[in-house]
mmCIF file of the N, C-alpha and C atoms, coordinates in Angstrom:
data_MODEL
# 
_entry.id   MODEL 
# 
loop_
_atom_site.group_PDB 
_atom_site.id 
_atom_site.type_symbol 
_atom_site.label_atom_id 
_atom_site.label_alt_id 
_atom_site.label_comp_id 
_atom_site.label_asym_id 
_atom_site.label_entity_id 
_atom_site.label_seq_id 
_atom_site.pdbx_PDB_ins_code 
_atom_site.Cartn_x 
_atom_site.Cartn_y 
_atom_site.Cartn_z 
_atom_site.occupancy 
_atom_site.B_iso_or_equiv 
_atom_site.pdbx_formal_charge 
_atom_site.auth_seq_id 
_atom_site.auth_comp_id 
_atom_site.auth_asym_id 
_atom_site.auth_atom_id 
_atom_site.pdbx_PDB_model_num 
ATOM 1   N N  . MET A 1 1  ? -1.551  0.012  -22.462 1.00 0.00 ? 1  MET A N  1 
ATOM 2   C CA . MET A 1 1  ? -0.812  0.781  -20.802 1.00 0.00 ? 1  MET A CA 1 
ATOM 3   C C  . MET A 1 1  ? 0.507   -0.456 -21.243 1.00 0.00 ? 1  MET A C  1 
ATOM 4   N N  . GLY A 1 2  ? 1.371   0.123  -20.299 1.00 0.00 ? 2  GLY A N  1 
ATOM 5   C CA . GLY A 1 2  ? 3.130   -0.434 -20.265 1.00 0.00 ? 2  GLY A CA 1 
ATOM 6   C C  . GLY A 1 2  ? 2.880   -0.925 -18.793 1.00 0.00 ? 2  GLY A C  1 
ATOM 7   N N  . ARG A 1 3  ? 4.227   -1.567 -18.335 1.00 0.00 ? 3  ARG A N  1 
ATOM 8   C CA . ARG A 1 3  ? 4.425   -1.634 -16.729 1.00 0.00 ? 3  ARG A CA 1 
ATOM 9   C C  . ARG A 1 3  ? 3.939   -1.227 -16.394 1.00 0.00 ? 3  ARG A C  1 
ATOM 10  N N  . ILE A 1 4  ? 3.401   -1.755 -14.817 1.00 0.00 ? 4  ILE A N  1 
ATOM 11  C CA . ILE A 1 4  ? 2.896   -0.974 -13.816 1.00 0.00 ? 4  ILE A CA 1 
ATOM 12  C C  . ILE A 1 4  ? 4.089   -1.444 -12.363 1.00 0.00 ? 4  ILE A C  1 
ATOM 13  N N  . VAL A 1 5  ? 4.445   -0.612 -11.829 1.00 0.00 ? 5  VAL A N  1 
ATOM 14  C CA . VAL A 1 5  ? 5.409   -0.762 -10.778 1.00 0.00 ? 5  VAL A CA 1 
ATOM 15  C C  . VAL A 1 5  ? 5.020   0.266  -9.825  1.00 0.00 ? 5  VAL A C  1 
ATOM 16  N N  . TYR A 1 6  ? 5.152   -0.918 -8.559  1.00 0.00 ? 6  TYR A N  1 
ATOM 17  C CA . TYR A 1 6  ? 4.376   -0.253 -7.389  1.00 0.00 ? 6  TYR A CA 1 
ATOM 18  C C  . TYR A 1 6  ? 5.141   -0.786 -6.089  1.00 0.00 ? 6  TYR A C  1 
ATOM 19  N N  . ALA A 1 7  ? 5.104   -0.214 -5.243  1.00 0.00 ? 7  ALA A N  1 
ATOM 20  C CA . ALA A 1 7  ? 6.284   -0.193 -3.774  1.00 0.00 ? 7  ALA A CA 1 
ATOM 21  C C  . ALA A 1 7  ? 5.869   -0.741 -2.664  1.00 0.00 ? 7  ALA A C  1 
ATOM 22  N N  . CYS A 1 8  ? 4.337   -0.348 -2.664  1.00 0.00 ? 8  CYS A N  1 
ATOM 23  C CA . CYS A 1 8  ? 3.497   -2.027 -1.526  1.00 0.00 ? 8  CYS A CA 1 
ATOM 24  C C  . CYS A 1 8  ? 2.257   -1.899 -2.150  1.00 0.00 ? 8  CYS A C  1 
ATOM 25  N N  . SER A 1 9  ? 1.442   -2.694 -1.295  1.00 0.00 ? 9  SER A N  1 
ATOM 26  C CA . SER A 1 9  ? 0.357   -3.140 -1.844  1.00 0.00 ? 9  SER A CA 1 
ATOM 27  C C  . SER A 1 9  ? -0.598  -2.826 -1.019  1.00 0.00 ? 9  SER A C  1 
ATOM 28  N N  . SER A 1 10 ? -1.487  -2.509 -2.076  1.00 0.00 ? 10 SER A N  1 
ATOM 29  C CA . SER A 1 10 ? -3.124  -2.083 -0.108  1.00 0.00 ? 10 SER A CA 1 
ATOM 30  C C  . SER A 1 10 ? -3.064  -3.284 0.720   1.00 0.00 ? 10 SER A C  1 
ATOM 31  N N  . GLN A 1 11 ? -2.646  -4.320 0.587   1.00 0.00 ? 11 GLN A N  1 
ATOM 32  C CA . GLN A 1 11 ? -3.003  -5.361 1.354   1.00 0.00 ? 11 GLN A CA 1 
ATOM 33  C C  . GLN A 1 11 ? -2.246  -5.258 3.451   1.00 0.00 ? 11 GLN A C  1 
ATOM 34  N N  . GLN A 1 12 ? -0.645  -4.908 2.273   1.00 0.00 ? 12 GLN A N  1 
ATOM 35  C CA . GLN A 1 12 ? 0.144   -4.421 3.441   1.00 0.00 ? 12 GLN A CA 1 
ATOM 36  C C  . GLN A 1 12 ? -0.170  -3.390 3.985   1.00 0.00 ? 12 GLN A C  1 
ATOM 37  N N  . LEU A 1 13 ? -0.511  -2.052 3.144   1.00 0.00 ? 13 LEU A N  1 
ATOM 38  C CA . LEU A 1 13 ? -1.468  -1.016 4.166   1.00 0.00 ? 13 LEU A CA 1 
ATOM 39  C C  . LEU A 1 13 ? -2.259  -1.565 4.910   1.00 0.00 ? 13 LEU A C  1 
ATOM 40  N N  . ASN A 1 14 ? -3.529  -2.292 4.749   1.00 0.00 ? 14 ASN A N  1 
ATOM 41  C CA . ASN A 1 14 ? -4.325  -2.696 5.365   1.00 0.00 ? 14 ASN A CA 1 
ATOM 42  C C  . ASN A 1 14 ? -3.495  -3.784 6.292   1.00 0.00 ? 14 ASN A C  1 
ATOM 43  N N  . GLU A 1 15 ? -2.962  -4.569 6.719   1.00 0.00 ? 15 GLU A N  1 
ATOM 44  C CA . GLU A 1 15 ? -2.138  -5.413 7.645   1.00 0.00 ? 15 GLU A CA 1 
ATOM 45  C C  . GLU A 1 15 ? -1.263  -4.047 8.316   1.00 0.00 ? 15 GLU A C  1 
ATOM 46  N N  . TRP A 1 16 ? -0.735  -2.815 7.798   1.00 0.00 ? 16 TRP A N  1 
ATOM 47  C CA . TRP A 1 16 ? -0.347  -1.987 9.214   1.00 0.00 ? 16 TRP A CA 1 
ATOM 48  C C  . TRP A 1 16 ? -1.149  -1.487 9.687   1.00 0.00 ? 16 TRP A C  1 
ATOM 49  N N  . SER A 1 17 ? -2.173  -0.863 8.856   1.00 0.00 ? 17 SER A N  1 
ATOM 50  C CA . SER A 1 17 ? -3.710  -0.124 9.564   1.00 0.00 ? 17 SER A CA 1 
ATOM 51  C C  . SER A 1 17 ? -4.257  -0.920 10.773  1.00 0.00 ? 17 SER A C  1 
ATOM 52  N N  . TYR A 1 18 ? -4.097  -2.143 10.536  1.00 0.00 ? 18 TYR A N  1 
ATOM 53  C CA . TYR A 1 18 ? -4.487  -3.190 11.464  1.00 0.00 ? 18 TYR A CA 1 
ATOM 54  C C  . TYR A 1 18 ? -3.398  -3.171 12.657  1.00 0.00 ? 18 TYR A C  1 
ATOM 55  N N  . ALA A 1 19 ? -2.245  -3.280 12.450  1.00 0.00 ? 19 ALA A N  1 
ATOM 56  C CA . ALA A 1 19 ? -1.464  -3.945 13.524  1.00 0.00 ? 19 ALA A CA 1 
ATOM 57  C C  . ALA A 1 19 ? -1.330  -2.562 14.321  1.00 0.00 ? 19 ALA A C  1 
ATOM 58  N N  . PHE A 1 20 ? -1.610  -1.196 13.660  1.00 0.00 ? 20 PHE A N  1 
ATOM 59  C CA . PHE A 1 20 ? -1.477  -0.097 14.861  1.00 0.00 ? 20 PHE A CA 1 
ATOM 60  C C  . PHE A 1 20 ? -3.041  0.669  14.782  1.00 0.00 ? 20 PHE A C  1 
ATOM 61  N N  . ASP A 1 21 ? -3.741  -0.410 14.697  1.00 0.00 ? 21 ASP A N  1 
ATOM 62  C CA . ASP A 1 21 ? -5.399  0.197  15.186  1.00 0.00 ? 21 ASP A CA 1 
ATOM 63  C C  . ASP A 1 21 ? -5.687  1.461  14.842  1.00 0.00 ? 21 ASP A C  1 
ATOM 64  N N  . TRP A 1 22 ? -4.903  1.760  13.299  1.00 0.00 ? 22 TRP A N  1 
ATOM 65  C CA . TRP A 1 22 ? -5.648  2.596  12.281  1.00 0.00 ? 22 TRP A CA 1 
ATOM 66  C C  . TRP A 1 22 ? -6.900  2.871  11.903  1.00 0.00 ? 22 TRP A C  1 
ATOM 67  N N  . PRO A 1 23 ? -8.480  3.299  11.763  1.00 0.00 ? 23 PRO A N  1 
ATOM 68  C CA . PRO A 1 23 ? -9.284  3.194  10.908  1.00 0.00 ? 23 PRO A CA 1 
ATOM 69  C C  . PRO A 1 23 ? -9.322  2.544  9.673   1.00 0.00 ? 23 PRO A C  1 
ATOM 70  N N  . GLU A 1 24 ? -10.219 1.645  9.785   1.00 0.00 ? 24 GLU A N  1 
ATOM 71  C CA . GLU A 1 24 ? -10.216 1.239  8.248   1.00 0.00 ? 24 GLU A CA 1 
ATOM 72  C C  . GLU A 1 24 ? -10.161 2.134  7.337   1.00 0.00 ? 24 GLU A C  1 
ATOM 73  N N  . SER A 1 25 ? -9.694  1.567  6.023   1.00 0.00 ? 25 SER A N  1 
ATOM 74  C CA . SER A 1 25 ? -9.932  2.415  4.690   1.00 0.00 ? 25 SER A CA 1 
ATOM 75  C C  . SER A 1 25 ? -11.254 2.056  4.243   1.00 0.00 ? 25 SER A C  1 
ATOM 76  N N  . PRO A 1 26 ? -11.609 3.827  3.951   1.00 0.00 ? 26 PRO A N  1 
ATOM 77  C CA . PRO A 1 26 ? -13.121 3.248  2.943   1.00 0.00 ? 26 PRO A CA 1 
ATOM 78  C C  . PRO A 1 26 ? -12.900 2.476  1.390   1.00 0.00 ? 26 PRO A C  1 
ATOM 79  N N  . ILE A 1 27 ? -11.492 2.569  1.273   1.00 0.00 ? 27 ILE A N  1 
ATOM 80  C CA . ILE A 1 27 ? -11.360 1.747  -0.337  1.00 0.00 ? 27 ILE A CA 1 
ATOM 81  C C  . ILE A 1 27 ? -11.024 0.647  -0.449  1.00 0.00 ? 27 ILE A C  1 
ATOM 82  N N  . GLU A 1 28 ? -11.748 -0.131 -0.831  1.00 0.00 ? 28 GLU A N  1 
ATOM 83  C CA . GLU A 1 28 ? -11.698 -1.699 -0.973  1.00 0.00 ? 28 GLU A CA 1 
ATOM 84  C C  . GLU A 1 28 ? -10.030 -2.141 -1.695  1.00 0.00 ? 28 GLU A C  1 
ATOM 85  N N  . PRO A 1 29 ? -9.406  -3.036 -0.851  1.00 0.00 ? 29 PRO A N  1 
ATOM 86  C CA . PRO A 1 29 ? -7.851  -3.032 -1.221  1.00 0.00 ? 29 PRO A CA 1 
ATOM 87  C C  . PRO A 1 29 ? -8.024  -3.996 -2.076  1.00 0.00 ? 29 PRO A C  1 
ATOM 88  N N  . LEU A 1 30 ? -7.703  -4.116 -3.486  1.00 0.00 ? 30 LEU A N  1 
ATOM 89  C CA . LEU A 1 30 ? -8.003  -5.261 -4.604  1.00 0.00 ? 30 LEU A CA 1 
ATOM 90  C C  . LEU A 1 30 ? -6.689  -4.834 -5.255  1.00 0.00 ? 30 LEU A C  1 
ATOM 91  N N  . PRO A 1 31 ? -5.900  -6.673 -5.320  1.00 0.00 ? 31 PRO A N  1 
ATOM 92  C CA . PRO A 1 31 ? -4.797  -6.463 -6.113  1.00 0.00 ? 31 PRO A CA 1 
ATOM 93  C C  . PRO A 1 31 ? -4.553  -5.908 -7.364  1.00 0.00 ? 31 PRO A C  1 
ATOM 94  N N  . ILE A 1 32 ? -3.892  -5.369 -7.852  1.00 0.00 ? 32 ILE A N  1 
ATOM 95  C CA . ILE A 1 32 ? -4.155  -4.220 -9.204  1.00 0.00 ? 32 ILE A CA 1 
ATOM 96  C C  . ILE A 1 32 ? -4.153  -5.483 -10.461 1.00 0.00 ? 32 ILE A C  1 
ATOM 97  N N  . GLN A 1 33 ? -4.290  -6.738 -10.400 1.00 0.00 ? 33 GLN A N  1 
ATOM 98  C CA . GLN A 1 33 ? -4.224  -7.539 -11.620 1.00 0.00 ? 33 GLN A CA 1 
ATOM 99  C C  . GLN A 1 33 ? -5.700  -7.471 -10.835 1.00 0.00 ? 33 GLN A C  1 
ATOM 100 N N  . ALA A 1 34 ? -6.363  -7.052 -10.267 1.00 0.00 ? 34 ALA A N  1 
ATOM 101 C CA . ALA A 1 34 ? -7.982  -7.550 -10.331 1.00 0.00 ? 34 ALA A CA 1 
ATOM 102 C C  . ALA A 1 34 ? -8.274  -6.003 -10.629 1.00 0.00 ? 34 ALA A C  1 
ATOM 103 N N  . ILE A 1 35 ? -8.012  -4.513 -11.584 1.00 0.00 ? 35 ILE A N  1 
ATOM 104 C CA . ILE A 1 35 ? -8.315  -3.932 -11.668 1.00 0.00 ? 35 ILE A CA 1 
ATOM 105 C C  . ILE A 1 35 ? -7.658  -3.811 -13.463 1.00 0.00 ? 35 ILE A C  1 
ATOM 106 N N  . ILE A 1 36 ? -6.624  -4.256 -13.721 1.00 0.00 ? 36 ILE A N  1 
ATOM 107 C CA . ILE A 1 36 ? -6.237  -4.151 -15.347 1.00 0.00 ? 36 ILE A CA 1 
ATOM 108 C C  . ILE A 1 36 ? -5.604  -5.458 -15.556 1.00 0.00 ? 36 ILE A C  1 
ATOM 109 N N  . ARG A 1 37 ? -5.907  -5.969 -16.710 1.00 0.00 ? 37 ARG A N  1 
ATOM 110 C CA . ARG A 1 37 ? -5.551  -7.199 -17.112 1.00 0.00 ? 37 ARG A CA 1 
ATOM 111 C C  . ARG A 1 37 ? -4.313  -7.203 -18.087 1.00 0.00 ? 37 ARG A C  1 
ATOM 112 N N  . HIS A 1 38 ? -3.549  -8.140 -17.999 1.00 0.00 ? 38 HIS A N  1 
ATOM 113 C CA . HIS A 1 38 ? -2.819  -8.454 -19.704 1.00 0.00 ? 38 HIS A CA 1 
ATOM 114 C C  . HIS A 1 38 ? -1.706  -7.436 -19.662 1.00 0.00 ? 38 HIS A C  1 
ATOM 115 N N  . VAL A 1 39 ? -1.042  -6.661 -18.643 1.00 0.00 ? 39 VAL A N  1 
ATOM 116 C CA . VAL A 1 39 ? 0.187   -6.015 -18.324 1.00 0.00 ? 39 VAL A CA 1 
ATOM 117 C C  . VAL A 1 39 ? 1.364   -6.430 -17.601 1.00 0.00 ? 39 VAL A C  1 
ATOM 118 N N  . GLU A 1 40 ? 2.162   -6.077 -17.316 1.00 0.00 ? 40 GLU A N  1 
ATOM 119 C CA . GLU A 1 40 ? 3.430   -6.250 -16.536 1.00 0.00 ? 40 GLU A CA 1 
ATOM 120 C C  . GLU A 1 40 ? 3.414   -5.746 -15.621 1.00 0.00 ? 40 GLU A C  1 
ATOM 121 N N  . VAL A 1 41 ? 3.257   -6.416 -14.278 1.00 0.00 ? 41 VAL A N  1 
ATOM 122 C CA . VAL A 1 41 ? 3.487   -5.955 -12.547 1.00 0.00 ? 41 VAL A CA 1 
ATOM 123 C C  . VAL A 1 41 ? 4.185   -6.171 -11.916 1.00 0.00 ? 41 VAL A C  1 
ATOM 124 N N  . ASP A 1 42 ? 5.203   -5.464 -11.687 1.00 0.00 ? 42 ASP A N  1 
ATOM 125 C CA . ASP A 1 42 ? 6.408   -5.649 -10.664 1.00 0.00 ? 42 ASP A CA 1 
ATOM 126 C C  . ASP A 1 42 ? 5.702   -4.699 -9.349  1.00 0.00 ? 42 ASP A C  1 
ATOM 127 N N  . GLY A 1 43 ? 6.120   -5.436 -8.234  1.00 0.00 ? 43 GLY A N  1 
ATOM 128 C CA . GLY A 1 43 ? 6.074   -4.790 -7.084  1.00 0.00 ? 43 GLY A CA 1 
ATOM 129 C C  . GLY A 1 43 ? 5.247   -5.901 -5.999  1.00 0.00 ? 43 GLY A C  1 
ATOM 130 N N  . PRO A 1 44 ? 5.151   -5.962 -4.898  1.00 0.00 ? 44 PRO A N  1 
ATOM 131 C CA . PRO A 1 44 ? 6.133   -4.602 -3.933  1.00 0.00 ? 44 PRO A CA 1 
ATOM 132 C C  . PRO A 1 44 ? 7.744   -4.591 -4.492  1.00 0.00 ? 44 PRO A C  1 
ATOM 133 N N  . ALA A 1 45 ? 8.301   -3.501 -3.884  1.00 0.00 ? 45 ALA A N  1 
ATOM 134 C CA . ALA A 1 45 ? 9.390   -3.363 -3.943  1.00 0.00 ? 45 ALA A CA 1 
ATOM 135 C C  . ALA A 1 45 ? 10.170  -3.345 -2.547  1.00 0.00 ? 45 ALA A C  1 
ATOM 136 N N  . GLU A 1 46 ? 10.483  -5.210 -2.840  1.00 0.00 ? 46 GLU A N  1 
ATOM 137 C CA . GLU A 1 46 ? 10.909  -5.316 -1.128  1.00 0.00 ? 46 GLU A CA 1 
ATOM 138 C C  . GLU A 1 46 ? 12.263  -4.553 -0.363  1.00 0.00 ? 46 GLU A C  1 
ATOM 139 N N  . SER A 1 47 ? 13.086  -3.420 -1.471  1.00 0.00 ? 47 SER A N  1 
ATOM 140 C CA . SER A 1 47 ? 13.731  -2.894 -0.648  1.00 0.00 ? 47 SER A CA 1 
ATOM 141 C C  . SER A 1 47 ? 13.244  -1.635 -0.409  1.00 0.00 ? 47 SER A C  1 
ATOM 142 N N  . LEU A 1 48 ? 11.992  -1.113 0.017   1.00 0.00 ? 48 LEU A N  1 
ATOM 143 C CA . LEU A 1 48 ? 11.288  0.356  0.130   1.00 0.00 ? 48 LEU A CA 1 
ATOM 144 C C  . LEU A 1 48 ? 10.573  0.177  0.796   1.00 0.00 ? 48 LEU A C  1 
ATOM 145 N N  . ILE A 1 49 ? 9.881   -1.290 1.549   1.00 0.00 ? 49 ILE A N  1 
ATOM 146 C CA . ILE A 1 49 ? 9.149   -1.161 2.163   1.00 0.00 ? 49 ILE A CA 1 
ATOM 147 C C  . ILE A 1 49 ? 9.306   -0.756 3.610   1.00 0.00 ? 49 ILE A C  1 
ATOM 148 N N  . GLU A 1 50 ? 10.088  -1.274 4.347   1.00 0.00 ? 50 GLU A N  1 
ATOM 149 C CA . GLU A 1 50 ? 10.338  0.009  5.401   1.00 0.00 ? 50 GLU A CA 1 
ATOM 150 C C  . GLU A 1 50 ? 10.350  1.406  5.570   1.00 0.00 ? 50 GLU A C  1 
ATOM 151 N N  . GLU A 1 51 ? 10.616  1.890  4.748   1.00 0.00 ? 51 GLU A N  1 
ATOM 152 C CA . GLU A 1 51 ? 10.608  3.414  4.114   1.00 0.00 ? 51 GLU A CA 1 
ATOM 153 C C  . GLU A 1 51 ? 9.430   3.674  3.560   1.00 0.00 ? 51 GLU A C  1 
ATOM 154 N N  . VAL A 1 52 ? 8.950   3.415  3.134   1.00 0.00 ? 52 VAL A N  1 
ATOM 155 C CA . VAL A 1 52 ? 6.953   3.468  3.085   1.00 0.00 ? 52 VAL A CA 1 
ATOM 156 C C  . VAL A 1 52 ? 6.682   3.469  3.918   1.00 0.00 ? 52 VAL A C  1 
ATOM 157 N N  . LYS A 1 53 ? 6.331   2.020  4.597   1.00 0.00 ? 53 LYS A N  1 
ATOM 158 C CA . LYS A 1 53 ? 6.171   1.864  5.934   1.00 0.00 ? 53 LYS A CA 1 
ATOM 159 C C  . LYS A 1 53 ? 6.527   3.255  6.744   1.00 0.00 ? 53 LYS A C  1 
ATOM 160 N N  . GLN A 1 54 ? 7.169   3.614  7.226   1.00 0.00 ? 54 GLN A N  1 
ATOM 161 C CA . GLN A 1 54 ? 7.817   4.997  7.652   1.00 0.00 ? 54 GLN A CA 1 
ATOM 162 C C  . GLN A 1 54 ? 6.919   5.747  7.610   1.00 0.00 ? 54 GLN A C  1 
ATOM 163 N N  . MET A 1 55 ? 6.715   6.221  5.847   1.00 0.00 ? 55 MET A N  1 
ATOM 164 C CA . MET A 1 55 ? 5.898   7.296  5.590   1.00 0.00 ? 55 MET A CA 1 
ATOM 165 C C  . MET A 1 55 ? 4.604   7.068  5.702   1.00 0.00 ? 55 MET A C  1 
ATOM 166 N N  . HIS A 1 56 ? 4.125   5.968  5.896   1.00 0.00 ? 56 HIS A N  1 
ATOM 167 C CA . HIS A 1 56 ? 2.799   5.698  6.443   1.00 0.00 ? 56 HIS A CA 1 
ATOM 168 C C  . HIS A 1 56 ? 2.275   6.053  8.023   1.00 0.00 ? 56 HIS A C  1 
ATOM 169 N N  . ILE A 1 57 ? 3.410   5.621  9.072   1.00 0.00 ? 57 ILE A N  1 
ATOM 170 C CA . ILE A 1 57 ? 3.635   6.082  9.964   1.00 0.00 ? 57 ILE A CA 1 
ATOM 171 C C  . ILE A 1 57 ? 3.281   7.626  10.454  1.00 0.00 ? 57 ILE A C  1 
ATOM 172 N N  . GLU A 1 58 ? 4.445   8.262  9.672   1.00 0.00 ? 58 GLU A N  1 
ATOM 173 C CA . GLU A 1 58 ? 4.556   9.399  10.098  1.00 0.00 ? 58 GLU A CA 1 
ATOM 174 C C  . GLU A 1 58 ? 3.906   10.541 9.551   1.00 0.00 ? 58 GLU A C  1 
ATOM 175 N N  . ASN A 1 59 ? 2.788   9.979  8.239   1.00 0.00 ? 59 ASN A N  1 
ATOM 176 C CA . ASN A 1 59 ? 1.808   10.668 7.650   1.00 0.00 ? 59 ASN A CA 1 
ATOM 177 C C  . ASN A 1 59 ? 0.170   10.656 9.145   1.00 0.00 ? 59 ASN A C  1 
ATOM 178 N N  . PHE A 1 60 ? 0.070   9.308  9.437   1.00 0.00 ? 60 PHE A N  1 
ATOM 179 C CA . PHE A 1 60 ? -1.066  9.247  10.308  1.00 0.00 ? 60 PHE A CA 1 
ATOM 180 C C  . PHE A 1 60 ? -0.640  10.045 11.538  1.00 0.00 ? 60 PHE A C  1 
ATOM 181 N N  . GLN A 1 61 ? 0.500   9.188  11.561  1.00 0.00 ? 61 GLN A N  1 
ATOM 182 C CA . GLN A 1 61 ? 0.592   11.273 13.457  1.00 0.00 ? 61 GLN A CA 1 
ATOM 183 C C  . GLN A 1 61 ? 0.355   12.117 12.879  1.00 0.00 ? 61 GLN A C  1 
ATOM 184 N N  . ARG A 1 62 ? 1.032   12.801 11.955  1.00 0.00 ? 62 ARG A N  1 
ATOM 185 C CA . ARG A 1 62 ? 1.081   14.065 11.309  1.00 0.00 ? 62 ARG A CA 1 
ATOM 186 C C  . ARG A 1 62 ? -0.980  14.306 11.271  1.00 0.00 ? 62 ARG A C  1 
ATOM 187 N N  . LYS A 1 63 ? -1.286  13.435 11.355  1.00 0.00 ? 63 LYS A N  1 
ATOM 188 C CA . LYS A 1 63 ? -3.080  14.027 10.408  1.00 0.00 ? 63 LYS A CA 1 
ATOM 189 C C  . LYS A 1 63 ? -3.757  13.861 11.952  1.00 0.00 ? 63 LYS A C  1 
ATOM 190 N N  . ASN A 1 64 ? -3.336  12.730 12.936  1.00 0.00 ? 64 ASN A N  1 
ATOM 191 C CA . ASN A 1 64 ? -4.096  12.846 14.528  1.00 0.00 ? 64 ASN A CA 1 
ATOM 192 C C  . ASN A 1 64 ? -3.040  13.390 15.437  1.00 0.00 ? 64 ASN A C  1 
ATOM 193 N N  . THR A 1 65 ? -2.878  14.452 15.163  1.00 0.00 ? 65 THR A N  1 
ATOM 194 C CA . THR A 1 65 ? -1.772  15.117 16.984  1.00 0.00 ? 65 THR A CA 1 
ATOM 195 C C  . THR A 1 65 ? -2.177  16.471 16.579  1.00 0.00 ? 65 THR A C  1 
# 
């Protein structure tokens, strides 16, 4: 497997969920390094954090209105 690149972490999503009082995810928030070893990992992409956060907010609002 090659390099893994991600925009935001499950930890960040959990922090946003807690801050906005969203329901807890049924998925265990594991860092990618706990899933796969010996690969190059780049992330989170600091320049995309606010954009990704806004996408999660809009998705949650769309599902719950």
